[in-house]
C-alpha positions as CSV (number, residue, x, y, z in Angstrom):
1,M,0.0,0.0,0.0
2,T,1.3,3.5,-0.9
3,R,0.5,6.8,0.7
4,K,-0.8,9.2,-1.9
5,I,0.3,12.8,-1.5
6,S,-0.7,15.6,-3.9
7,L,1.9,17.9,-5.3
8,G,2.7,20.8,-3.0
9,L,1.1,19.1,0.1
10,M,2.8,18.4,3.4
11,L,1.6,15.3,5.3
12,L,-1.3,16.0,7.5
13,F,0.6,15.8,10.8
14,L,1.9,19.3,10.1
15,G,-1.6,20.6,10.3
16,T,-1.3,22.3,6.9
17,Q,-4.7,23.4,5.7
18,I,-4.6,23.6,2.0
19,G,-6.9,25.2,-0.6
20,V,-8.9,22.3,-1.7
21,T,-12.1,21.7,-3.5
22,Q,-10.3,18.4,-3.8
23,S,-10.9,15.7,-6.3
24,A,-11.8,13.4,-3.4
25,A,-12.1,15.1,-0.1
26,K,-10.3,12.4,1.8
27,A,-9.7,14.5,4.9
28,Q,-13.4,15.1,5.7
29,T,-13.8,12.8,8.7
30,P,-14.7,14.9,11.7
31,V,-15.8,13.6,15.0
32,A,-19.5,12.7,14.9
33,P,-21.6,15.6,16.2
34,T,-23.1,15.5,19.6
35,T,-26.7,14.4,19.2
36,T,-29.9,14.3,21.3
37,T,-33.0,12.4,20.6
38,K,-35.5,15.1,21.5
39,S,-37.7,16.7,18.9
40,I,-37.6,20.3,17.9
41,C,-40.5,22.5,16.9
42,S,-39.9,24.7,13.9
43,T,-40.3,27.7,16.2
44,Q,-37.4,26.4,18.3
45,L,-35.1,25.8,15.5
46,G,-33.6,29.3,15.4
47,T,-32.6,29.2,19.0
48,A,-31.0,25.7,18.6
49,I,-29.0,26.8,15.6
50,D,-27.9,30.0,17.2
51,A,-26.6,28.1,20.1
52,V,-24.2,26.4,17.8
53,I,-23.0,29.3,15.7
54,N,-22.8,31.8,18.6
55,R,-20.1,29.8,20.5
56,P,-17.1,31.9,21.4
57,L,-14.7,30.0,19.1
58,F,-16.8,31.2,16.2
59,S,-16.9,34.8,17.2
60,R,-14.9,36.0,14.2
61,V,-16.5,33.6,11.7
62,R,-19.1,34.5,9.0
63,W,-22.0,32.1,8.8
64,G,-24.5,32.0,5.9
65,I,-27.4,29.6,6.4
66,L,-30.8,29.0,4.8
67,V,-33.2,26.2,5.6
68,Q,-36.5,25.8,3.7
69,P,-39.1,23.2,3.0
70,L,-38.3,21.6,-0.4
71,S,-41.8,22.3,-1.8
72,T,-43.4,25.4,-0.4
73,G,-43.7,27.0,2.9
74,P,-42.1,29.6,5.2
75,T,-38.4,29.8,5.7
76,L,-37.4,27.8,8.7
77,Y,-34.0,29.6,9.4
78,S,-32.1,32.3,7.6
79,R,-28.7,33.9,8.5
80,D,-27.2,36.3,6.0
81,A,-28.7,34.1,3.3
82,Q,-28.7,37.0,0.7
83,K,-25.1,37.9,1.3
84,Y,-22.1,36.7,-0.8
85,F,-19.8,33.9,0.4
86,T,-16.9,32.0,-1.1
87,P,-18.8,28.7,-1.8
88,A,-15.8,26.3,-2.4
89,S,-17.1,23.1,-4.1
90,N,-20.7,24.0,-3.4
91,L,-20.4,25.9,-6.7
92,K,-20.4,22.5,-8.5
93,L,-24.1,22.3,-7.6
94,L,-24.7,25.2,-10.1
95,T,-22.4,23.9,-12.8
96,T,-23.9,20.4,-12.7
97,A,-27.5,21.7,-12.6
98,A,-26.9,23.7,-15.8
99,A,-25.1,20.8,-17.5
100,L,-28.0,18.4,-16.8
101,Q,-30.5,20.9,-18.0
102,Q,-28.7,21.9,-21.2
103,L,-26.9,18.8,-22.3
104,G,-29.3,16.0,-21.1
105,A,-28.6,12.9,-19.1
106,N,-27.4,10.9,-22.1
107,F,-24.9,13.4,-23.4
108,R,-21.5,11.9,-24.1
109,I,-18.2,13.5,-25.1
110,R,-16.6,12.1,-28.2
111,T,-12.9,11.8,-29.1
112,S,-12.4,11.2,-32.9
113,I,-9.7,10.3,-35.3
114,Y,-10.1,11.4,-38.9
115,Q,-8.2,10.2,-42.0
116,N,-7.1,13.1,-44.1
117,G,-5.2,11.1,-46.8
118,N,-1.5,10.7,-47.5
119,G,-0.9,8.9,-44.2
120,V,-2.1,11.9,-42.2
121,L,-4.5,11.4,-39.3
122,R,-6.1,14.1,-37.2
123,V,-7.2,13.3,-33.7
124,V,-9.8,15.7,-32.3
125,G,-10.1,16.1,-28.5
126,R,-13.3,17.5,-27.1
127,G,-12.5,17.7,-23.4
128,D,-13.5,14.3,-22.2
129,P,-12.4,14.2,-18.5
130,S,-12.8,10.4,-18.3
131,L,-10.3,9.6,-21.1
132,S,-7.6,7.2,-20.0
133,D,-4.9,5.0,-21.4
134,T,-7.5,2.3,-21.8
135,Q,-9.4,4.4,-24.3
136,L,-6.2,5.2,-26.2
137,Q,-5.6,1.5,-26.6
138,T,-9.1,1.1,-27.9
139,L,-8.4,3.8,-30.5
140,A,-5.2,2.1,-31.5
141,Q,-7.0,-1.2,-31.9
142,Q,-9.6,0.4,-34.1
143,L,-6.9,1.8,-36.4
144,K,-5.3,-1.6,-36.6
145,Q,-8.6,-3.1,-37.6
146,K,-8.8,-0.6,-40.4
147,G,-5.5,-2.0,-41.7
148,I,-3.4,1.0,-40.6
149,T,0.2,0.0,-39.7
150,Q,1.9,3.3,-40.3
151,I,1.0,6.9,-39.6
152,Q,3.3,9.5,-41.3
153,R,1.8,12.4,-39.4
154,L,-0.5,12.7,-36.5
155,I,-2.1,16.0,-35.8
156,A,-3.7,16.8,-32.5
157,D,-6.5,19.2,-33.0
158,D,-7.1,21.2,-29.8
159,S,-9.4,23.8,-31.2
160,Y,-12.6,22.5,-29.5
161,I,-11.9,24.2,-26.2
162,Q,-10.5,27.7,-26.4
163,G,-8.8,29.7,-23.6
164,D,-6.4,29.2,-20.7
165,I,-5.9,25.6,-19.6
166,V,-5.7,26.8,-16.0
167,N,-8.0,29.5,-14.6
168,P,-5.9,32.6,-14.0
169,T,-7.6,33.3,-10.7
170,W,-6.5,30.0,-9.1
171,Q,-3.8,30.2,-6.5
172,W,-0.3,28.9,-7.2
173,E,-0.5,26.2,-4.6
174,D,-3.7,24.9,-6.3
175,V,-2.2,24.9,-9.8
176,Q,0.7,22.8,-8.5
177,S,-1.6,20.2,-7.1
178,D,-3.5,17.3,-8.8
179,Y,-6.8,18.9,-7.9
180,G,-5.9,21.9,-10.0
181,A,-4.9,20.0,-13.2
182,P,-5.2,21.8,-16.5
183,V,-8.4,21.5,-18.6
184,S,-8.2,21.6,-22.4
185,S,-9.4,19.7,-25.5
186,F,-7.2,16.8,-24.6
187,I,-7.6,15.4,-21.1
188,L,-5.9,12.1,-20.4
189,N,-5.6,10.3,-17.1
190,Q,-7.2,13.4,-15.6
191,N,-4.1,15.3,-16.8
192,I,-2.0,14.0,-13.9
193,F,1.0,11.7,-13.8
194,S,2.6,10.0,-10.8
195,L,5.9,9.2,-9.3
196,K,6.9,7.3,-6.1
197,L,9.3,8.4,-3.4
198,V,10.9,5.3,-1.9
199,P,12.9,5.4,1.4
200,Q,16.4,4.1,1.4
201,A,19.0,3.6,4.1
202,V,19.2,6.3,6.8
203,G,20.9,9.4,5.4
204,K,20.3,8.5,1.8
205,S,18.0,10.5,-0.5
206,L,14.6,9.1,-1.3
207,Q,14.6,7.2,-4.5
208,V,12.5,8.7,-7.3
209,V,10.6,6.1,-9.3
210,W,8.7,7.3,-12.3
211,T,5.7,5.3,-13.5
212,D,6.0,7.0,-17.0
213,A,9.5,7.1,-18.4
214,G,8.3,9.5,-21.1
215,E,7.2,12.0,-18.5
216,A,10.4,11.6,-16.6
217,R,12.3,13.0,-19.6
218,Q,10.2,16.2,-19.4
219,W,11.6,17.2,-16.0
220,R,14.9,18.1,-14.3
221,T,14.6,16.8,-10.7
222,I,16.3,18.5,-7.8
223,N,16.1,15.9,-5.0
224,Q,16.7,17.4,-1.6
225,S,14.9,14.7,0.4
226,V,16.4,12.3,2.9
227,T,15.6,9.0,4.6
228,V,15.5,9.2,8.4
229,A,15.3,6.9,11.3
230,Q,12.0,5.4,12.3
231,N,11.5,7.6,15.3
232,Q,11.5,10.8,13.1
233,P,8.5,12.5,11.6
234,S,7.6,12.0,8.0
235,Y,6.7,14.8,5.5
236,V,7.2,15.4,1.8
237,N,6.9,18.6,-0.2
238,V,7.2,18.6,-4.0
239,T,7.1,21.9,-5.8
240,R,7.3,23.0,-9.4
241,E,9.5,26.0,-10.4
242,L,7.9,28.7,-12.4
243,S,9.8,27.5,-15.5
244,G,7.6,24.4,-15.5
245,T,10.6,22.2,-16.1
246,V,12.1,21.7,-12.7
247,L,10.7,19.6,-9.8
248,R,12.1,20.2,-6.4
249,I,11.6,17.3,-3.9
250,Q,12.0,18.1,-0.2
251,G,11.2,16.4,3.1
252,Q,11.9,13.1,4.7
253,L,10.5,9.6,5.1
254,T,11.5,7.0,7.6
255,T,13.5,4.0,6.6
256,N,11.4,0.8,5.8
257,S,8.2,2.9,5.6
258,E,5.8,2.6,2.6
259,P,6.6,4.6,-0.5
260,S,4.8,7.9,-1.1
261,L,2.8,8.3,-4.3
262,I,3.0,11.8,-5.7
263,D,0.4,13.0,-8.2
264,L,1.5,15.9,-10.5
265,P,-0.4,18.0,-13.0
266,V,0.9,17.7,-16.6
267,I,2.4,20.9,-18.1
268,D,1.2,20.5,-21.7
269,P,-1.9,18.3,-22.1
270,N,-1.6,18.1,-25.9
271,Y,1.9,16.6,-26.0
272,Y,1.2,14.4,-22.9
273,F,-1.7,12.9,-24.9
274,L,0.5,12.5,-28.0
275,R,3.3,10.8,-26.1
276,R,0.9,8.4,-24.4
277,F,-0.9,7.7,-27.7
278,R,2.4,6.9,-29.4
279,T,2.9,4.2,-26.7
280,A,-0.6,2.8,-27.3
281,L,0.0,2.7,-31.1
282,A,3.3,0.9,-30.5
283,T,1.6,-2.0,-28.7
284,E,-0.5,-2.5,-31.8
285,K,2.7,-2.4,-33.9
286,I,1.6,0.9,-35.6
287,T,4.6,3.1,-36.3
288,L,4.1,6.8,-35.8
289,G,6.2,9.5,-37.5
290,Q,5.7,13.2,-37.0
291,I,3.4,14.6,-34.3
292,L,2.2,18.1,-34.1
293,V,-0.6,20.3,-32.6
294,A,-2.8,22.4,-34.8
295,N,-6.0,24.2,-34.0
296,S,-7.6,24.2,-37.5
297,G,-8.1,21.9,-40.4
298,V,-10.7,20.0,-42.3
299,N,-11.8,16.7,-40.7
300,Q,-12.7,14.2,-43.4
301,E,-13.5,10.5,-42.7
302,E,-13.9,9.5,-39.1
303,I,-12.1,6.1,-38.8
304,A,-12.0,5.7,-35.0
305,F,-13.7,7.1,-31.9
306,V,-14.3,6.6,-28.2
307,E,-17.0,8.2,-26.1
308,S,-17.2,9.2,-22.4
309,P,-19.8,7.7,-20.1
310,T,-23.1,9.4,-20.1
311,L,-23.5,12.8,-18.4
312,S,-25.4,11.1,-15.6
313,E,-22.2,9.2,-14.8
314,L,-20.0,12.3,-15.3
315,L,-22.2,14.2,-12.8
316,A,-21.8,11.5,-10.2
317,E,-18.0,11.7,-10.4
318,T,-18.2,15.5,-10.3
319,N,-20.4,15.7,-7.2
320,L,-19.8,12.5,-5.3
321,N,-16.0,12.9,-5.3
322,S,-15.9,16.7,-5.8
323,N,-13.8,16.3,-8.9
324,N,-12.6,19.8,-10.1
325,L,-11.4,18.6,-13.5
326,Y,-14.8,17.1,-14.3
327,A,-16.6,20.2,-13.3
328,E,-14.4,22.4,-15.4
329,A,-14.7,20.0,-18.4
330,L,-18.5,20.2,-18.0
331,L,-18.4,24.0,-17.9
332,R,-16.6,24.0,-21.2
333,A,-18.9,21.4,-22.7
334,L,-21.7,23.8,-22.2
335,A,-20.1,26.1,-24.7
336,V,-21.3,23.9,-27.5
337,K,-24.8,25.2,-26.8
338,K,-24.0,28.8,-27.8
339,P,-21.9,30.3,-30.6
340,R,-18.8,32.0,-29.4
341,V,-17.2,35.1,-30.8
342,N,-13.8,36.0,-29.4
343,Q,-14.7,34.3,-26.1
344,T,-13.1,31.5,-24.2
345,S,-15.0,28.2,-23.9
346,A,-15.1,28.8,-20.1
347,D,-16.7,32.2,-20.5
348,V,-19.3,31.0,-22.9
349,G,-20.0,28.1,-20.5
350,L,-20.5,30.6,-17.7
351,E,-23.1,32.5,-19.8
352,V,-24.9,29.2,-20.4
353,V,-24.8,28.4,-16.7
354,K,-26.4,31.8,-15.9
355,A,-29.1,31.4,-18.5
356,S,-29.9,27.9,-17.3
357,L,-30.0,28.9,-13.7
358,T,-32.3,31.8,-14.5
359,Q,-34.7,29.3,-16.1
360,L,-34.6,27.3,-12.9
361,G,-35.7,30.3,-10.9
362,V,-32.3,31.3,-9.5
363,D,-31.8,35.1,-9.1
364,P,-28.7,36.0,-11.1
365,A,-27.9,38.7,-8.6
366,N,-27.3,35.9,-6.1
367,Y,-24.0,34.8,-7.5
368,I,-20.8,35.8,-9.4
369,L,-19.0,32.9,-11.0
370,V,-15.5,32.7,-12.5
371,D,-15.0,29.0,-12.8
372,G,-17.0,25.8,-12.8
373,S,-15.5,24.0,-9.8
374,G,-15.3,26.5,-7.0
375,L,-11.6,26.4,-6.7
376,S,-11.3,30.2,-7.3
377,R,-11.5,32.5,-4.3
378,R,-13.3,35.0,-6.6
379,N,-16.5,33.0,-6.9
380,L,-19.3,34.6,-4.8
381,V,-22.5,32.8,-4.1
382,T,-25.3,33.4,-1.6
383,P,-26.9,30.5,0.4
384,E,-30.1,31.6,-1.3
385,A,-28.7,30.9,-4.7
386,L,-27.8,27.3,-3.7
387,V,-31.2,26.7,-2.2
388,Q,-32.9,28.2,-5.3
389,T,-30.8,25.8,-7.5
390,L,-31.7,22.8,-5.4
391,R,-35.4,23.6,-5.3
392,G,-35.4,24.5,-9.0
393,I,-33.8,21.3,-10.2
394,A,-36.1,19.3,-7.9
395,R,-39.0,20.4,-10.1
396,T,-37.5,19.0,-13.3
397,P,-38.0,15.6,-14.9
398,T,-34.3,14.8,-14.3
399,A,-34.3,15.7,-10.6
400,Y,-33.6,12.1,-9.6
401,I,-30.4,12.0,-11.7
402,Y,-29.1,15.2,-10.1
403,R,-30.0,14.1,-6.6
404,A,-28.3,10.7,-7.2
405,S,-25.1,12.5,-8.0
406,L,-24.8,13.9,-4.5
407,P,-23.0,12.2,-1.6
408,V,-25.2,10.4,0.9
409,A,-24.5,11.1,4.6
410,G,-22.4,8.4,6.2
411,K,-22.6,6.3,3.0
412,S,-20.9,7.7,-0.1
413,G,-18.5,10.2,-1.7
414,T,-17.2,13.0,0.4
415,L,-19.8,12.4,3.1
416,K,-18.9,8.8,3.6
417,G,-17.0,9.6,6.8
418,R,-19.5,12.1,8.1
419,F,-22.8,11.6,10.0
420,Q,-22.1,8.0,10.8
421,D,-24.3,6.7,13.7
422,T,-26.3,9.9,13.7
423,P,-29.9,10.5,12.8
424,A,-28.7,12.2,9.6
425,E,-27.1,9.0,8.2
426,G,-28.7,7.9,5.0
427,I,-31.3,10.7,4.8
428,V,-29.1,13.6,3.8
429,Q,-27.8,14.1,0.2
430,A,-25.5,17.1,0.0
431,K,-22.5,18.6,-1.6
432,T,-19.4,19.4,0.5
433,G,-17.0,22.3,0.0
434,T,-13.5,23.0,1.4
435,L,-11.1,25.8,0.8
436,T,-8.7,27.4,3.4
437,G,-11.0,29.3,5.7
438,A,-14.2,28.3,3.8
439,I,-16.4,25.3,4.5
440,S,-19.8,24.6,3.0
441,L,-22.5,22.0,2.8
442,S,-25.7,22.3,0.8
443,G,-28.3,19.7,-0.1
444,Y,-31.5,17.8,0.7
445,M,-32.9,16.1,3.8
446,N,-35.8,13.7,4.1
447,A,-36.7,14.7,7.6
448,P,-38.2,11.8,9.5
449,K,-40.9,13.8,11.3
450,Y,-41.2,16.8,9.0
451,E,-41.5,17.4,5.3
452,P,-38.4,17.2,3.0
453,L,-36.0,20.1,3.5
454,V,-33.4,21.9,1.4
455,F,-30.5,23.7,3.1
456,S,-27.3,25.6,2.6
457,I,-24.7,26.3,5.2
458,I,-21.5,28.2,4.4
459,V,-18.8,29.3,6.7
460,N,-16.2,31.9,5.6
461,Q,-13.3,33.7,7.1
462,S,-12.7,31.0,9.6
463,E,-9.4,30.6,11.5
464,Q,-10.6,27.3,13.0
465,P,-9.5,23.9,11.8
466,A,-11.7,22.5,9.1
467,T,-12.7,19.6,11.3
468,V,-14.0,21.9,14.0
469,V,-16.1,23.9,11.5
470,R,-17.5,20.7,9.9
471,Q,-18.5,19.3,13.3
472,A,-20.5,22.4,14.0
473,I,-22.1,22.3,10.5
474,D,-23.0,18.6,11.1
475,E,-24.5,19.5,14.5
476,I,-26.9,21.9,12.7
477,V,-27.8,19.3,10.1
478,V,-28.5,16.8,12.9
479,L,-30.8,19.4,14.5
480,L,-32.8,19.5,11.3
481,T,-33.4,15.7,11.6
482,Q,-35.2,16.4,14.9
483,L,-37.7,18.8,13.4
484,Q,-41.4,18.0,13.9
485,R,-44.7,19.9,13.6
486,C,-45.9,21.3,16.9
């Protein structure tokens, strides 16, 4: 078993709180909230929630809360629900709602290879976030079945998605980490690659073992790590220099400990794809000559293709595991719904999100969006916008698909380690969110003694550890399970 450490992260014992709307929020395992079995009348709910958020340790924290019945009825609790907050990964609720409305549950993203004559093939990427080496092998096999044994020139057409491959408002620590991987027309293996750091004898540098020899040749590694005795602390920090060509490895692991697996974002997704595809072609004994990237050209006969899973499955990966890359890919997929003129795909996608949310009854004054995942600190969303989205999508024919994409308390996704052995287990479906100083949870509850509820809880400007804030949020959610009509 290997320990998996994202680029730029220190091991958790250091207490480092990173900026994550992470691809799988593995650290979300707070202590189960204190619970009581008594029931609460709706008129008592405000006092009960206030008792949690008015504790002295939260005296400098901003809370935004809105609790409403899912169908109709009076607001049960509101605290700054019309004010802006940094939503973290709760923003994915908006992106995925728009994607489901605009693209449909059966939408798939297609990667195609066209034959342009004279031994020239053109591969067109369309931003499929699920594409992996397995699909590359399928493409190579399809070419072999067509009788192709030699490709003189392979052109990677990256024109489908336009704009920066990394959002310019993301922080440097996020761009260096696997959860901030670049998004473009070509996404392969979630645009990350891996290496292992293996302890040696005490005093020796950690051994760097690359899983992809082709990727190893793209980097110059400065290894400043060391193997230490077993009674010493372990930590690893891997950073990328601004040039994008130098990896600096620092830190220490104890001798005889398990290797640490480091995930790194690729620098150039187009050529990463081409390098890996060359390897796939070689296994089918197809020789490949020149490779190049071009963003224009005429596609003639399609001779091979692979498709992503359906949007329903893409939504599940996006929300269940809080996958930033998937959310950003879906944002750009929305750009196909609207002609673009001198705009990036992401900007067009954001316009489509806004139009779709307006159709669902979400007030556009309630949010300012700059990405699709919530990783940017410049996103601003009110709790009211999240509740309006959840209520709006619940009235649509595909509401069950949207709801099924959300983590279930104590059971799945980023909520698997929360609410276990509490009254909320199994009856809450909600989206988590985590950035440094910002924690959020918004979703649905099938209240046992009350009608179904929708809620949004956002905490900003918090100096408290994330686990402490999550425990308080979870206490509030458990209070909602005790609601009854009085």
